[in-house]
N, C-alpha and C positions, 0 to 999 in steps of 0.2 A: 503493499500499500504506499501511495504516495506520502501519506500526510508524517509517518514513520521512518521515512528513508533520511539516513542522516545527512545527506546534501541538503534536503530540503529542511530540516530540524534547523541546521547550522545557518541557513540562508534566512528563515524566519528568527532565530533569535537575533541575527545580526540587525535586523530591519526594526525588530523591538527595541532593541538596547540604542539604537541610533537616534530613534524617533523618542524615546524617552529621554537621551539626553538634549534633542533639540528643544525638547518641551520643558525642560528643567525638571523633569519629574525623578530623577536618579537621587542616590544610587540604588539600583534593582537589588532585589534577593535571588535568590535561585528562580528559574523558569521550569516551571513544571507543565504538563500536556495533561489536563483534566479530562479534556473531551476529544473522543477521535470516532468519527463516524464516516461513511462510505462518502456523505455529501459536503463535509466541512470538520474541521478540528479547530481547538480554541487553546492557546497559550497563555499563562497566568504568572504573573510576578507580582512578588511585593514590593513596596515603594512608601516613602515617607508619607506621601499625602493617601494611601490607600492603594488597594491594588490594580492591577494595568494588565488589560485583556487583549491578547490579538487573535482576533477571529479571522481563519482564511478559509473560503468557501470554495466548494469544487463547481464543475460547470453548471449543475441545475441551480445552483443558488448564487451564481455569479453575478447579478444584480445587486445583492442585498448590500454590501459596502456603499454604492453609489446611490440606493434608494433611501437609507437609512439617513445618509447625510442629508439627501433633498429635503427629507420630511422633516428633519429636526430644525431644517431653516424655515419653517413654515409659521413659525409663531408658537407651537406649541411644546409644551415639555414632557407631553405623553412619549415624545420618542427620544432616546438617550443621543447625545450627538459626539460621533465618531472625534477622538482625539486626534487622528490622522487618517487619510485612506492613502493606500500605496497607490503609485502613480501608474501604474502598470500592472499589477496583481490583483485579483479581487479579494484583497486584506484590508483589515480596519482597526483600530486601536481605541479599545472602549475603556472608561473609567470603571470602577467597580460601583456598579448600581444598588447594593444592598441585597437582601434575601429575597428568593421567590415568593409569591403572595401562599403560594401551599406551605410552604415553611414557616411564614411568619403569621398565620392565620388559620383558623378552624372551624367548622360550624357557622353559626349565623354571622360571625365575624369576617369568615371570608366571603359569606353573600354580600355582606355589607362592603366590603371592598370592591367588589363589582360595581356597586351602583355608584362607586367613585368613578372607577376605571371607564364604565361603558360610554358616558355621556362626552369626555374628552375625547375618547377613541372616536367616537361619532362627529364630533366637531373636526377633527382632524380631517376626518374621511370627506366631510362639507365642504373643507377649506379647499381640498384638491380636485374637486368635480369641474370639469371643464379645462384639466390640465393633461389631457389624455398624451398628447407628444411628449410633453415634458416626462412624464411618468415612462412610458415607452422607452425614450431615451437612456435611461439608467438600465435597460434590458428587462424591465419588468414583463412577465409574460401576458399578453392579451387573452385575457378571458369574456371580452364583452357579450353582452347577452346575446348581440345578432351573429356571433361564430360560435357559441358554445355548443350547440347541437353537432354542428360539422366539424369540432374538435375531438367529438367522442367516437370518429367514424375508424379513424386510424387505431385506435385505443383497443375497440371491437374487433378491428381486422386482426390483431396480434394474437397467434396461437397461445401465446404465454398465459393469457387472462384464463383458458379453460384448464381444468385439473385441478389435482389437490394443491399446487400451488398459488394457481390464479385463482383458485375458490368459484369459478363458473363451471357449470354444465354447458355443453354444446346446446341445450336446449334453452337455458338461461340466456347464452350469448345472443341466440337468434331472438329471444325475446326482446332482447333490449333494443337491438336493431329495428325492429319494428316499432320499439316506442321512441328512435329518435325523431320522427316529425312531430309527436307529443311533446318532447322537450323542446322543440323549436316554439310550439305552439306557447306553451307555459313561459317561456321566456320572453315572447312577443307579451302576454298579458303582464307580467312583470315589467318590463319595459314602459308599459302604458302608465304605468304609475307619473312617470314624467321626471324620475330622480337618475340622472346621469351617473356614468361609469366614475370609478375612484380606485385608489388604492383599497385594498382588502387584505388583511393580515393572512388569513385562509386557516392559522393555525393558533388560534386566540384562544388559550387555556391558561392555568393557573401555574403552570410551569414557564409561562412566558410572558410572564408580568414580574418586574421586581418592586420593592418596597424599600427606599431609602428616603430622603425626604418627602419623597414623594412618589406614586406610582409609575412607572415606566413599562411601556411595552417592547419588547425587543425580539429578536429574533424573526426578522424579517424573510428569510430564506425563500418560503412558501408562498408569499405575498403574490397577488397579481392583479391585474385591472379589469374592475367587474363590477356587477351592482355592490353597492355596501353593505345591503342586508344580508348577501350569503355569508356573511361573516358569521351569523347566529348560529348555521349548522355545527359547528364545532363548538362555541362559547357554551351555548345554552346546555348542551347535552353533555360537556364536561363538567359546568357547575351543579348540574342535577345529580350526575355521577358521584361528582365528590361528597354533596350532601344528602345522599342516597335518598333523592326525592325524585319523585316523576316529573318530566318535562314540562306537565300541565300543571303541576304544583303553583299555588298561589306566589309561594315565595321565589320560584324561579319566573314566574309570567312579572314579576317585579321587576327583575334584570332587564326583560326585553323591552318594559316600559321606560325603565331609567335609558337606555340605549336609543330608545324613540323621542326623546324629548327634544334633542336638539332639531329631529327632523319634522317635529309637530307642526309649525306653520305651512308645511308643503301640502298636508292632505289630512282629512279628518282622522282621529285616532281609531277609529274601527277601521277604515280602509287601510292606515299603516300596519295595523294588527295583522289584517289578513294577509298582506302582502307578506309580511314577515315569514307567514306559515308555509307560502308558497316558495321564498328564498331559502329557508330553510332544507328544502327537498333539493333544488336546484344546487345547493352549497356541496351535496354530495359529489356531484358532477365536476365541480373545482378540485375537489379533495381527491377523486380518482385521477385527475390530469395532473396534479402535483405529482402524484405517485408514479405515474408514468413517465413524467419528465424526468423524475431521479432516473429510473431504470434505462431510459432511451438514452440519456447521457453519460450516464455512469456505468450501467450494465448491472447485472443481478435478476435475479427472478420476478417474476411479477406476483409476489404474492401479497395479498390486500388483506392485513390482519383486522381492518377494520369494516371489511365488507361496502366499501363504497359504493360499487357499481351495484351490488346486490340491492342495498339499500335503497338506492334511486330507483331502482325497478319495482321494487315493493311499495313504495311510497308516492310514486309519483302520480298524482290527480290525473285519471281518464278524461 
């Protein structure tokens, strides 16, 4: 694996040390490598002002440093501002942002943290509506509603989605192919709400939010350009799972409404709530495509542990 190759490790260490010295953040402590995944790796070093992290992204996540830098310049503290972005590699330096929300809170306090995070995240999304070209220029994948159904076609054509690793039967794949026109219709219905495309984290759960002086959303490697409400597919399901509640529990619906608050001037609340129901189903499509992007660009099997394609087929309104 490239991430553990001694030449790569030495190069990463050298850049971390160079940038820390340039920024006056030294002297550094020992450099460790606490995170190694096929799609990214992270190096950590202690420093007098707090730990410094170098994140190096693989091809499937290569947009993350440029996207994080752009979002952090949007006037919101919900995104951590990189200390440095490498001029030619998809690498960035980040300051220590605190503990993960899932480590800092539990039970009702964790749900309460989400009521603070979600409106701020929605405000960030609103700020970037209409900035499609600027966002795409960072390398952000295009999952806009008008192309979403078409993008599922090569995924379903890949024979790796069938069998014990892919998780689909041949009959299940054929059924999903027949549903692609329905996916396109449902995308058009959601688009008719009139809320444009924007950045969508696509993996916003309690392991990707940090709590320091304020909550920040990090790890934008699965992000895409699409309808903002698709974000709730992961977020509400994750929050419900962590709280051991059903997704239609009033406490989880309160999180949905907290997210919708910044959108409340655009349509009646009842219409927005109905739209989130459809968006949560379509969000399974962007999750499946994120997983396919990793496999296509990095390699590996199409093992779909969360069953996003099956979920899309089961929940899509006919």
